[in-house]
VEXDREN-2710 file (C-alpha; in Angstrom, 1 decimal):
% VEXDREN-2710
k/r/px/py/pz
1/MET/-16.0/-22.3/17.7
2/SER/-15.0/-23.6/21.1
3/LYS/-18.0/-23.9/23.4
4/THR/-15.9/-23.4/26.5
5/MET/-14.3/-20.1/25.4
6/GLU/-16.2/-17.4/27.4
7/PRO/-17.1/-14.5/25.1
8/TYR/-15.9/-11.8/27.4
9/LEU/-12.6/-13.5/27.8
10/MET/-12.3/-13.7/24.0
11/SER/-12.9/-10.0/23.8
12/VAL/-10.3/-9.2/26.5
13/LEU/-7.6/-11.5/24.9
14/SER/-8.2/-10.1/21.4
15/SER/-7.9/-6.6/22.7
16/ARG/-4.7/-7.6/24.5
17/LEU/-3.2/-8.9/21.3
18/TYR/-4.2/-5.7/19.5
19/SER/-2.6/-3.5/22.1
20/ILE/0.6/-5.6/21.9
21/GLY/0.6/-5.0/18.2
22/LEU/0.2/-1.3/18.7
23/GLU/3.2/-1.3/21.2
24/MET/5.3/-3.1/18.6
25/THR/4.3/-0.5/16.0
26/ASN/5.0/2.4/18.3
27/THR/8.4/1.0/19.3
28/LEU/9.3/0.7/15.6
29/MET/8.2/4.2/14.6
30/ARG/9.9/5.9/17.6
31/THR/13.2/4.1/17.2
32/ALA/13.6/3.7/13.4
33/ARG/16.3/5.9/11.8
34/SER/15.0/6.4/8.3
35/GLN/12.2/8.8/7.6
36/LEU/10.5/6.2/5.5
37/MET/9.8/4.2/8.6
38/SER/9.8/6.7/11.5
39/VAL/7.8/9.4/9.8
40/CYS/6.0/7.9/6.8
41/HIS/5.0/4.7/8.6
42/ASP/6.0/2.3/5.7
43/LEU/6.0/-0.6/8.2
44/SER/3.7/-3.2/9.6
45/THR/3.5/-5.5/12.6
46/ALA/1.6/-8.8/13.1
47/ILE/1.1/-11.5/15.6
48/CYS/0.8/-15.0/14.3
49/ASP/-0.4/-18.0/16.3
50/ARG/1.7/-21.1/16.9
51/ASN/0.8/-22.4/13.5
52/GLY/2.1/-19.3/11.8
53/LYS/-1.4/-17.9/11.0
54/VAL/-2.2/-14.3/11.5
55/ILE/-4.2/-13.8/14.7
56/ALA/-4.0/-10.1/15.2
57/LEU/-3.0/-6.9/13.3
58/ALA/-2.4/-3.4/14.5
59/GLU/-2.9/-0.5/12.0
60/SER/-0.7/-1.7/9.1
61/ILE/-0.1/-1.4/5.4
62/PRO/-2.8/-3.5/3.5
63/VAL/-0.4/-5.1/1.1
64/HIS/2.0/-6.0/4.0
65/CYS/-0.3/-7.7/6.3
66/ALA/-3.0/-9.8/4.7
67/ASN/-0.2/-12.3/3.9
68/MET/2.0/-12.4/7.0
69/GLY/1.3/-16.1/7.5
70/LEU/3.0/-16.8/4.2
71/THR/6.1/-14.9/5.3
72/VAL/6.2/-16.8/8.6
73/SER/5.6/-20.2/7.0
74/PRO/9.2/-20.9/5.9
75/CYS/10.4/-20.8/9.5
76/PHE/8.9/-24.2/10.0
77/SER/11.2/-25.7/7.3
78/HIS/14.4/-24.1/8.6
79/PRO/17.0/-26.9/8.9
80/ASP/18.0/-25.8/12.4
81/GLY/14.3/-25.7/13.6
82/ILE/12.8/-23.0/15.7
83/GLN/14.4/-22.1/19.0
84/GLN/13.8/-19.6/21.7
85/GLY/16.0/-16.5/21.1
86/ASP/15.9/-17.0/17.3
87/LEU/15.1/-14.0/15.0
88/PHE/14.4/-14.9/11.4
89/LEU/14.8/-12.5/8.4
90/ASN/12.7/-13.0/5.3
91/ASN/12.7/-10.5/2.4
92/SER/12.2/-13.1/-0.3
93/PRO/9.2/-12.8/-2.7
94/TYR/10.0/-16.4/-3.6
95/HIS/9.5/-17.5/0.0
96/GLY/6.3/-15.8/1.1
97/ASN/7.5/-12.2/1.5
98/THR/6.3/-9.2/-0.4
99/HIS/9.4/-7.8/-2.2
100/HIS/13.1/-7.4/-1.4
101/ALA/12.7/-3.9/0.1
102/ASP/10.4/-5.2/2.9
103/TYR/12.7/-6.8/5.5
104/THR/10.5/-9.0/7.7
105/TYR/11.8/-10.0/11.2
106/ILE/10.1/-12.9/12.9
107/ALA/10.6/-13.7/16.6
108/PRO/9.2/-17.0/17.9
109/VAL/7.5/-16.8/21.3
110/PHE/7.9/-19.6/23.8
111/ASN/6.4/-20.2/27.2
112/GLU/7.4/-23.1/29.4
113/GLY/9.3/-24.5/26.4
114/GLU/6.3/-24.5/24.1
115/LEU/6.0/-22.5/20.9
116/MET/3.0/-20.2/21.3
117/PHE/3.2/-17.2/18.9
118/PHE/5.3/-15.3/16.4
119/ALA/5.9/-11.6/16.8
120/VAL/6.4/-10.2/13.3
121/THR/7.8/-6.8/12.2
122/LYS/8.1/-5.6/8.6
123/GLY/9.8/-2.4/7.5
124/HIS/10.5/-1.0/4.1
125/GLN/14.3/-0.2/3.9
126/ALA/15.8/3.1/2.7
127/ASP/18.3/1.1/0.6
128/ILE/18.8/-2.6/-0.2
129/GLY/21.8/-2.5/-2.5
130/ASN/19.9/-2.5/-5.8
131/ALA/21.9/-1.8/-9.0
132/ILE/20.2/1.6/-9.1
133/PRO/19.8/3.8/-6.0
134/SER/16.2/2.8/-5.4
135/THR/14.4/0.1/-3.6
136/TYR/12.3/-0.4/-6.8
137/ALA/13.8/-1.6/-10.1
138/PRO/11.1/-1.5/-12.8
139/THR/13.4/-2.3/-15.7
140/ALA/15.4/-5.1/-14.1
141/ARG/15.2/-8.2/-16.3
142/ASP/15.8/-10.5/-13.4
143/MET/16.7/-10.7/-9.8
144/PHE/20.4/-10.5/-10.6
145/GLU/20.0/-7.3/-12.6
146/GLU/17.8/-6.0/-9.7
147/GLY/20.8/-6.4/-7.4
148/ALA/19.2/-6.9/-4.0
149/ILE/20.2/-9.7/-1.6
150/ASP/17.5/-12.3/-1.3
151/TRP/17.2/-13.5/2.4
152/PRO/15.0/-16.6/2.2
153/CYS/14.0/-16.8/5.8
154/ILE/17.4/-17.1/7.5
155/LYS/18.4/-16.7/11.1
156/ILE/19.9/-13.2/11.8
157/GLN/19.9/-13.8/15.6
158/ARG/20.4/-17.0/17.6
159/ASP/20.0/-17.0/21.4
160/TYR/19.2/-13.3/21.3
161/LYS/22.6/-12.5/19.7
162/ASP/23.3/-11.2/16.2
163/VAL/24.7/-13.6/13.7
164/ALA/27.6/-11.2/13.0
165/ASP/28.4/-12.5/9.4
166/ILE/24.8/-11.8/8.3
167/ILE/25.0/-8.3/9.7
168/LYS/28.3/-7.6/7.9
169/ILE/27.0/-8.8/4.6
170/ALA/23.8/-6.7/4.9
171/GLN/25.8/-3.6/5.8
172/MET/28.3/-4.1/3.0
173/HIS/25.6/-4.4/0.4
174/ASN/24.0/-1.1/1.4
175/ARG/24.6/2.6/0.4
176/VAL/23.6/3.9/3.8
177/PRO/24.7/1.1/6.2
178/GLU/24.4/3.2/9.4
179/MET/20.7/3.9/8.5
180/TRP/20.1/0.3/7.7
181/TYR/21.6/-0.8/11.0
182/GLY/19.6/1.7/12.9
183/ASP/16.4/0.5/11.3
184/TYR/17.5/-3.1/12.0
185/LEU/17.8/-2.4/15.7
186/ALA/14.4/-0.8/15.6
187/CYS/12.9/-3.9/14.0
188/VAL/14.6/-6.1/16.5
189/GLY/13.3/-4.0/19.4
190/SER/9.8/-4.2/18.0
191/SER/9.8/-7.9/17.6
192/ARG/11.4/-8.5/21.0
193/VAL/8.9/-6.2/22.7
194/GLY/6.1/-8.3/21.1
195/GLU/7.8/-11.5/22.2
196/LYS/8.1/-10.3/25.8
197/ARG/4.5/-9.1/26.1
198/LEU/3.2/-12.3/24.4
199/ALA/5.2/-14.6/26.7
200/ALA/3.9/-12.7/29.7
201/LEU/0.3/-13.1/28.4
202/CYS/0.8/-16.9/28.1
203/ALA/2.3/-17.0/31.6
204/GLU/-0.7/-15.1/33.0
205/TYR/-3.5/-17.2/31.4
206/GLY/-1.6/-20.5/30.8
207/ASN/-0.7/-22.1/27.5
208/GLU/-3.8/-24.2/27.2
209/LYS/-6.2/-21.3/27.6
210/ILE/-4.2/-19.2/25.0
211/LYS/-4.3/-22.1/22.5
212/GLU/-8.0/-22.5/23.0
213/PHE/-8.5/-18.8/22.5
214/CYS/-6.5/-18.8/19.3
215/GLU/-8.5/-21.6/17.8
216/ALA/-11.8/-20.0/18.9
217/TYR/-10.8/-16.6/17.6
218/GLN/-9.7/-17.9/14.2
219/ALA/-13.0/-19.8/14.0
220/TYR/-14.9/-16.6/15.0
221/GLY/-13.2/-14.7/12.2
222/ALA/-14.2/-17.4/9.7
223/LYS/-17.8/-17.4/10.9
224/ARG/-18.1/-13.6/10.7
225/MET/-16.7/-13.5/7.2
226/ARG/-19.0/-16.4/6.1
227/GLU/-22.0/-14.5/7.4
228/GLU/-21.1/-11.5/5.3
229/LEU/-20.3/-13.5/2.1
230/LYS/-23.6/-15.5/2.4
231/GLN/-25.4/-12.3/1.8
232/LEU/-23.9/-11.9/-1.7
233/PRO/-25.8/-13.3/-4.7
234/LYS/-24.3/-16.4/-6.4
235/GLY/-22.6/-15.6/-9.7
236/HIS/-19.6/-15.4/-11.9
237/TYR/-18.0/-12.0/-12.6
238/GLU/-15.1/-10.7/-14.6
239/TYR/-13.2/-7.4/-14.7
240/ASP/-10.2/-6.1/-16.7
241/ILE/-7.9/-3.3/-15.7
242/LYS/-4.9/-1.9/-17.5
243/ALA/-1.4/-0.8/-16.3
244/ASP/0.9/1.5/-18.3
245/ALA/3.7/0.2/-20.4
246/ILE/7.4/0.7/-19.7
247/GLU/8.6/2.0/-23.0
248/GLY/11.1/-0.2/-24.6
249/VAL/10.7/-2.9/-21.9
250/VAL/7.2/-4.2/-21.6
251/PRO/3.9/-3.2/-23.4
252/GLU/0.7/-2.1/-21.6
253/ILE/-0.4/-4.9/-19.2
254/THR/-4.0/-6.0/-19.1
255/ILE/-5.0/-7.7/-15.8
256/HIS/-7.9/-10.1/-16.0
257/ILE/-9.8/-10.9/-12.8
258/GLU/-12.4/-13.6/-12.5
259/CYS/-14.6/-14.0/-9.4
260/ASP/-17.1/-16.6/-8.2
261/THR/-19.4/-16.1/-5.2
262/HIS/-20.5/-19.1/-3.2
263/PRO/-23.1/-17.9/-0.7
264/GLU/-24.0/-21.5/0.1
265/ASP/-20.7/-22.0/1.9
266/GLY/-19.9/-18.3/2.6
267/THR/-16.8/-18.0/0.3
268/ILE/-15.7/-15.8/-2.5
269/ALA/-13.1/-17.1/-5.0
270/PHE/-10.7/-15.1/-7.3
271/ASP/-8.9/-16.6/-10.3
272/PHE/-5.8/-14.8/-11.7
273/THR/-4.4/-17.7/-13.7
274/LYS/-5.5/-16.4/-17.1
275/ASN/-3.0/-13.5/-17.0
276/ALA/0.3/-13.3/-18.9
277/ASP/3.4/-15.2/-17.9
278/SER/6.1/-13.4/-15.9
279/LEU/7.7/-10.5/-17.6
280/PRO/11.4/-9.5/-18.0
281/CYS/11.0/-6.5/-15.7
282/GLY/10.4/-5.8/-12.0
283/LEU/6.6/-5.4/-12.1
284/ASN/5.9/-9.1/-11.5
285/MET/3.7/-9.8/-8.4
286/CYS/4.4/-12.6/-6.0
287/GLU/2.2/-15.0/-4.0
288/ALA/2.1/-12.7/-1.0
289/THR/1.1/-9.5/-2.9
290/THR/-1.4/-11.4/-5.1
291/LEU/-3.1/-12.8/-2.1
292/ALA/-3.0/-9.5/-0.1
293/SER/-4.4/-7.5/-3.1
294/ALA/-7.4/-9.8/-3.5
295/VAL/-8.1/-9.9/0.2
296/THR/-7.7/-6.1/0.5
297/GLY/-10.2/-5.5/-2.3
298/VAL/-12.8/-7.6/-0.5
299/LEU/-12.1/-6.4/3.1
300/ASN/-12.6/-2.8/1.8
301/ARG/-16.2/-3.8/1.4
302/MET/-16.7/-5.5/4.7
303/PRO/-17.7/-4.3/8.2
304/CYS/-14.7/-3.0/10.1
305/ASP/-15.4/-5.2/13.1
306/ILE/-14.6/-8.5/11.4
307/PRO/-11.4/-9.8/13.0
308/CYS/-8.2/-9.2/11.0
309/ASN/-7.0/-12.8/11.2
310/ASP/-6.4/-15.7/8.9
311/GLY/-9.7/-17.3/9.9
312/ALA/-11.6/-14.4/8.3
313/MET/-9.2/-14.2/5.3
314/SER/-9.4/-17.9/4.7
315/GLN/-12.9/-17.5/3.3
316/ILE/-11.5/-15.5/0.4
317/LYS/-10.0/-18.0/-2.0
318/VAL/-7.3/-16.9/-4.4
319/LYS/-6.2/-19.1/-7.3
320/MET/-2.9/-18.2/-8.9
321/ARG/-0.2/-20.0/-10.8
322/GLU/3.6/-20.0/-10.6
323/GLY/5.4/-18.0/-13.3
324/CYS/2.6/-15.6/-13.9
325/VAL/2.8/-11.8/-13.8
326/ILE/-0.2/-11.9/-11.3
327/GLY/0.7/-14.9/-9.3
328/LYS/3.5/-16.7/-7.6
329/ALA/7.0/-15.2/-8.4
330/LYS/9.4/-17.7/-9.8
331/ALA/13.1/-16.9/-9.6
332/PRO/15.0/-15.5/-11.4
333/TYR/12.2/-13.2/-12.6
334/SER/12.2/-9.9/-10.6
335/SER/9.4/-9.0/-8.2
336/SER/11.1/-5.7/-7.2
337/MET/7.8/-3.8/-7.5
338/ALA/5.4/-6.5/-6.4
339/THR/3.9/-4.2/-3.7
340/THR/3.1/-1.2/-5.9
341/ASN/2.1/-0.8/-9.6
342/LEU/0.3/-4.0/-10.5
343/ALA/-0.8/-4.6/-6.9
344/ASP/-2.5/-1.3/-6.9
345/ARG/-4.3/-2.2/-10.1
346/VAL/-5.4/-5.6/-8.7
347/ILE/-6.8/-4.0/-5.5
348/SER/-8.7/-1.4/-7.6
349/GLY/-9.9/-4.1/-10.0
350/VAL/-11.2/-6.3/-7.2
351/GLN/-13.1/-3.5/-5.5
352/ALA/-14.5/-2.3/-8.8
353/LEU/-15.5/-5.9/-9.7
354/MET/-17.3/-6.1/-6.4
355/ASN/-19.6/-3.3/-7.7
356/GLU/-21.1/-5.9/-10.1
357/ILE/-22.0/-8.0/-7.1
358/THR/-23.3/-5.5/-4.6
359/ASP/-23.6/-1.7/-4.3
360/LYS/-22.9/-1.9/-0.6
361/LYS/-19.9/0.3/0.0
362/GLY/-19.4/0.6/-3.8
363/MET/-16.0/1.9/-4.8
364/ALA/-14.3/3.4/-7.8
365/GLU/-10.7/2.5/-8.8
366/GLY/-8.0/4.1/-6.6
367/GLY/-5.2/6.3/-7.8
368/ALA/-2.4/4.9/-9.8
369/THR/1.0/4.9/-8.2
370/GLN/4.6/6.0/-7.8
371/CYS/4.7/9.5/-9.4
372/PRO/7.9/11.7/-8.6
373/ALA/6.3/12.9/-5.4
374/VAL/6.9/9.5/-3.9
375/ALA/10.3/9.0/-5.6
376/VAL/13.3/7.3/-4.1
377/VAL/15.8/10.3/-3.8
378/SER/19.5/9.9/-3.7
379/GLY/22.7/11.8/-4.0
380/LYS/25.4/13.3/-1.8
381/ASP/24.9/15.9/1.0
382/TRP/27.6/18.6/1.0
383/ARG/26.5/19.6/4.6
384/LYS/27.7/16.1/5.8
385/GLY/31.0/15.8/4.1
386/ASN/29.4/14.6/0.9
387/ALA/27.9/11.6/2.7
388/PRO/25.6/9.6/0.4
389/TYR/21.8/9.5/1.1
390/VAL/19.0/7.3/-0.2
391/ASN/15.4/7.3/1.0
392/GLN/11.9/7.3/-0.4
393/ILE/9.8/10.4/0.1
394/PHE/6.1/10.4/0.5
395/CYS/4.7/13.8/-0.4
396/GLY/2.1/15.0/-2.9
397/MET/0.3/11.7/-3.6
398/THR/-3.5/11.7/-3.1
399/GLY/-5.3/8.9/-5.0
400/GLY/-8.4/8.4/-2.8
401/PRO/-11.3/6.8/-4.8
402/ALA/-14.9/7.8/-4.3
403/VAL/-17.0/5.4/-2.3
404/ASN/-20.8/5.1/-2.3
405/GLY/-21.7/7.7/0.4
406/TYR/-18.3/9.3/0.8
407/ASP/-15.8/11.5/-1.1
408/GLY/-12.3/10.2/-1.6
409/TRP/-9.6/10.5/1.1
410/VAL/-6.9/13.1/0.3
411/THR/-4.1/11.3/2.0
412/TYR/-5.1/7.8/0.8
413/GLN/-2.0/7.8/-1.5
414/TYR/-2.7/4.6/-3.4
415/PRO/-4.6/1.2/-2.9
416/VAL/-1.7/-0.8/-1.5
417/THR/-1.3/1.7/1.4
418/GLY/-5.0/2.5/1.8
419/GLY/-4.4/5.7/3.8
420/ALA/-2.2/3.9/6.4
421/MET/0.9/5.9/5.6
422/ASN/1.9/9.5/6.4
423/TRP/3.1/12.3/4.2
424/ASN/6.5/13.7/5.0
425/SER/6.8/16.9/6.9
426/THR/8.2/19.4/4.4
427/GLU/10.3/21.1/7.1
428/VAL/11.7/17.9/8.5
429/LEU/12.4/16.6/5.0
430/GLU/14.4/19.7/4.0
431/GLN/16.4/19.6/7.2
432/GLN/17.5/16.0/6.7
433/TYR/18.1/16.1/2.9
434/PRO/19.7/18.7/0.6
435/PHE/16.8/19.6/-1.6
436/LYS/13.9/22.1/-1.5
437/VAL/10.2/21.6/-1.9
438/ILE/9.0/24.6/-4.0
439/SER/5.3/23.8/-3.7
440/GLU/2.8/21.1/-2.8
441/GLU/-0.8/22.0/-3.6
442/VAL/-4.2/20.7/-4.7
443/LEU/-4.6/20.8/-8.5
444/PRO/-8.0/22.5/-9.3
445/ASP/-10.5/20.5/-11.4
446/SER/-8.6/17.3/-11.0
447/VAL/-11.2/15.2/-9.1
448/GLY/-12.8/12.1/-10.5
449/ALA/-16.2/13.7/-10.5
450/GLY/-19.4/11.9/-9.3
451/LYS/-22.2/12.0/-6.9
452/TYR/-19.3/11.3/-4.7
453/ASP/-16.0/12.8/-5.8
454/SER/-12.5/11.3/-5.6
455/ALA/-9.8/13.2/-3.8
456/PRO/-8.2/15.8/-6.1
457/SER/-4.8/15.4/-7.7
458/CYS/-1.8/17.0/-6.0
459/LYS/1.0/19.0/-7.8
460/PHE/4.4/18.7/-6.2
461/VAL/7.5/20.7/-7.3
462/MET/11.0/20.1/-5.9
463/THR/14.6/21.2/-6.8
464/ALA/18.1/20.5/-5.6
465/ARG/19.8/23.0/-3.3
466/LYS/23.4/22.4/-4.5
467/ASP/24.4/19.0/-5.9
468/PRO/22.1/17.0/-8.3
469/VAL/19.3/14.9/-6.7
470/THR/18.4/11.6/-8.5
471/CYS/14.6/10.9/-8.4
472/ALA/13.8/7.3/-9.2
473/TYR/10.0/6.9/-9.8
474/SER/7.6/4.6/-11.6
475/CYS/4.7/6.7/-12.7
476/ASP/1.7/4.6/-13.6
477/GLY/-1.6/6.2/-14.5
478/ILE/-0.4/8.4/-17.4
479/ASP/-2.1/6.4/-20.2
480/ASN/-4.6/4.5/-18.0
481/PRO/-6.1/6.8/-15.3
482/PRO/-8.3/5.1/-12.7
483/LYS/-11.9/4.5/-13.8
484/GLY/-15.0/5.8/-12.2
485/ALA/-17.9/3.6/-11.1
486/ALA/-21.7/3.7/-11.3
487/GLY/-21.5/6.7/-13.7
488/GLY/-18.6/8.5/-12.0
489/ARG/-15.9/10.1/-14.1
490/ASP/-12.4/8.7/-14.5
491/GLY/-9.6/10.1/-12.3
492/HIS/-7.0/12.7/-13.3
493/LYS/-4.0/11.1/-15.0
494/SER/-0.5/11.2/-13.5
495/ALA/2.2/13.4/-15.0
496/ALA/5.9/14.0/-14.6
497/TRP/8.0/16.7/-16.1
498/LYS/10.8/19.2/-15.4
499/TYR/11.6/22.8/-16.2
500/LYS/14.4/25.4/-16.0
501/LEU/13.9/27.5/-12.9
502/ALA/15.2/30.6/-14.7
503/GLU/12.7/30.1/-17.6
504/GLY/9.6/28.9/-15.6
505/GLU/7.1/26.3/-16.6
506/GLY/7.2/27.5/-20.2
507/SER/10.4/25.4/-20.5
508/ARG/8.5/22.3/-19.6
509/GLU/10.2/19.0/-20.7
510/GLU/8.1/15.9/-20.4
511/LEU/9.8/13.0/-18.5
512/PRO/9.3/9.3/-19.2
513/PRO/6.8/7.4/-17.0
514/PHE/9.5/5.2/-15.6
515/ALA/12.8/7.0/-15.0
516/GLU/15.5/8.1/-12.6
517/PRO/16.5/11.7/-13.7
518/ALA/19.1/13.7/-11.9
519/ILE/17.7/17.2/-11.1
520/SER/20.2/20.1/-10.8
521/LYS/19.8/23.2/-8.7
522/ASP/18.8/25.0/-11.9
523/GLU/15.9/22.6/-12.5
524/ALA/12.7/21.6/-10.9
525/ILE/10.9/18.3/-11.1
526/VAL/7.2/18.4/-11.2
527/SER/4.7/15.6/-10.2
528/GLU/1.0/15.4/-10.6
529/SER/-0.5/12.5/-8.7
530/SER/-3.3/10.4/-10.1
531/SER/-6.7/11.0/-8.5
532/GLY/-9.1/8.1/-8.0
533/GLY/-12.3/7.6/-9.9
534/GLY/-15.6/9.2/-9.1
535/TYR/-18.7/7.2/-7.9
536/GLY/-22.2/7.9/-9.2
537/ASP/-23.7/10.4/-11.6
538/PRO/-22.1/13.9/-11.1
539/LEU/-25.5/15.5/-11.9
540/GLU/-26.8/13.9/-8.7
541/ARG/-24.1/15.5/-6.5
542/ASP/-25.4/17.7/-3.7
543/MET/-25.3/21.3/-4.9
544/GLU/-24.1/22.6/-1.6
545/LEU/-21.1/20.3/-1.7
546/VAL/-20.3/21.6/-5.2
547/CYS/-20.4/25.1/-3.9
548/HIS/-18.2/24.2/-1.0
549/ARG/-15.5/22.8/-3.3
550/VAL/-15.6/25.9/-5.4
551/ARG/-15.2/28.1/-2.3
552/GLU/-12.2/26.1/-1.1
553/GLY/-10.6/26.2/-4.5
554/TRP/-10.7/22.5/-5.4
555/ILE/-12.9/23.1/-8.5
556/THR/-13.7/26.2/-10.5
557/LYS/-17.1/27.7/-11.3
558/GLU/-16.7/26.6/-14.9
559/PHE/-16.1/23.0/-13.8
560/ALA/-19.1/23.1/-11.5
561/LYS/-21.3/24.1/-14.3
562/GLU/-19.9/21.9/-17.0
563/VAL/-19.5/18.7/-14.9
564/TYR/-22.1/18.9/-12.2
565/GLY/-24.7/21.2/-13.8
566/VAL/-24.4/23.6/-10.9
567/ILE/-24.5/27.4/-11.4
568/VAL/-22.6/29.0/-8.5
569/ASP/-23.5/32.4/-7.2
570/ASP/-20.2/33.8/-5.7
571/SER/-21.4/37.4/-5.5
572/LYS/-21.2/37.1/-1.7
573/GLU/-18.6/35.5/0.5
574/LYS/-20.7/32.5/1.1
575/PHE/-21.0/30.7/-2.3
576/VAL/-24.5/29.4/-3.0
577/PRO/-26.1/27.5/-5.8
578/ASP/-28.7/29.1/-8.1
579/VAL/-31.1/26.2/-7.4
580/GLU/-33.7/27.0/-10.1
581/ALA/-31.2/27.6/-12.8
582/SER/-29.1/24.6/-11.8
583/GLU/-32.1/22.2/-11.9
584/LYS/-33.0/23.4/-15.4
585/LEU/-29.4/22.9/-16.5
586/ARG/-29.2/19.5/-15.0
587/ALA/-32.5/18.4/-16.7
588/ALA/-31.1/19.7/-20.1
589/MET/-27.8/17.9/-19.6
590/LYS/-29.6/14.6/-18.7
591/ALA/-31.9/15.0/-21.8
592/ALA/-28.8/15.6/-24.0
593/ARG/-27.4/12.2/-23.0
END
């Protein structure tokens, strides 16, 4: 680290960069047109240094941002070079991006004619022109069947002006072109705000001081991460985690993770090369999401004051191969869902593998993904002259795994988002789209039980108000619910079904795990989200916490007795444990093991 960089100045400049990232994020959220970005926060921003390496991150989606350097890297090989006023668009999983639905806009930042930073904005689009009305295509055999346009880091603006042909192509290949263009303007505004603020920062401190800071701050991040990783024991570790099959397309997928810790040099290395070759479906991961998933699984176990920059992340080594389902995407194989199903499993697998290395911040597996409550909904809205609509909703998805010392987070959703996204407001959702949310509620007795519980599962029920609503979802976790850790129980499995409103749930009809059913006004679609796994022995859970969960309706008295060995006295308003009887029951349950 630079010996001339004054520590207080480093603190000031790192805070300035973070605040610029926040301003970029706020600009995007407040101006985006789709609910997916403006309400649900399916977006991320990053600031990269002049070398294209991440130097600062605001609150962002984990799978989006631990890889932004890869997304920026193709800018350096653009045949026209990098000029002030350029704006690059990269959505290509074959060129460092995450998946086709994540449009990433990259604005180079110059001061006095010198390239100093990149201001990067990523937003998940409402529609990208897939062959089906969804930004996910699980059954697509290749990128051509998927249908989205692949933008391999092209210039969408030059000299601060739109490249009109690119805009026209993007709008023509979109079911909701006005919404796309509104979100595009929001992303442009976010990146340009970042560019303006970063240029002003360079002018204030001078280019040389800013370059010195960037080098010193990257080195500081690497140093902090090395110090943490040097505390781990040296060893080799392996972990397998399974993802559900797509019936008739691909069988159940086993993900194999190998890890080696190297405390002598403060690094940790993951090897994903022993996994299957790329599959004829949209589940294949890509370089960006494989890297981000491994990094996220480790960072979840690290102190939160380690800088979120490439210096720190460079100490986490990730080995992958091209043409592998967990690795580098190779065209024309589809990576339509590279940010969800298998990425969730890899993050869960890495953080569960870490339990073998250290119990510091031990974690269970997080909830599996993409149940109907987070479906991409589409149809026609009679209130708006039968105008088409497409958008992903984020409603009853919980998924929070238990952590050593803490219960799971109810709005965690799933590992790739890590709690950084918001649920839709039911009222706002129903105003914008022609369907009705019948109910959204915690499902009793659905926690992954442990000394520390996961978040409970959520039951979500929705129906159309007039015309059919297509709900495209990819419901992992039905056959392979998330596993508990350190004696904790597995999580509640996902579920998807529909029923006739006139006949009630007695007319239940199971739906396939991966499907896009059209729900009429006479039907309801039902979603049960996956809960995460529990952590630690349920018989060691605090009795008062068990009573608290019974009182609020998350678990029943019977569940408390059978799972935690706690007998709840609910004869009075304040539920209390029968301590003596519970201790005897727990002793008997332990002896019976």
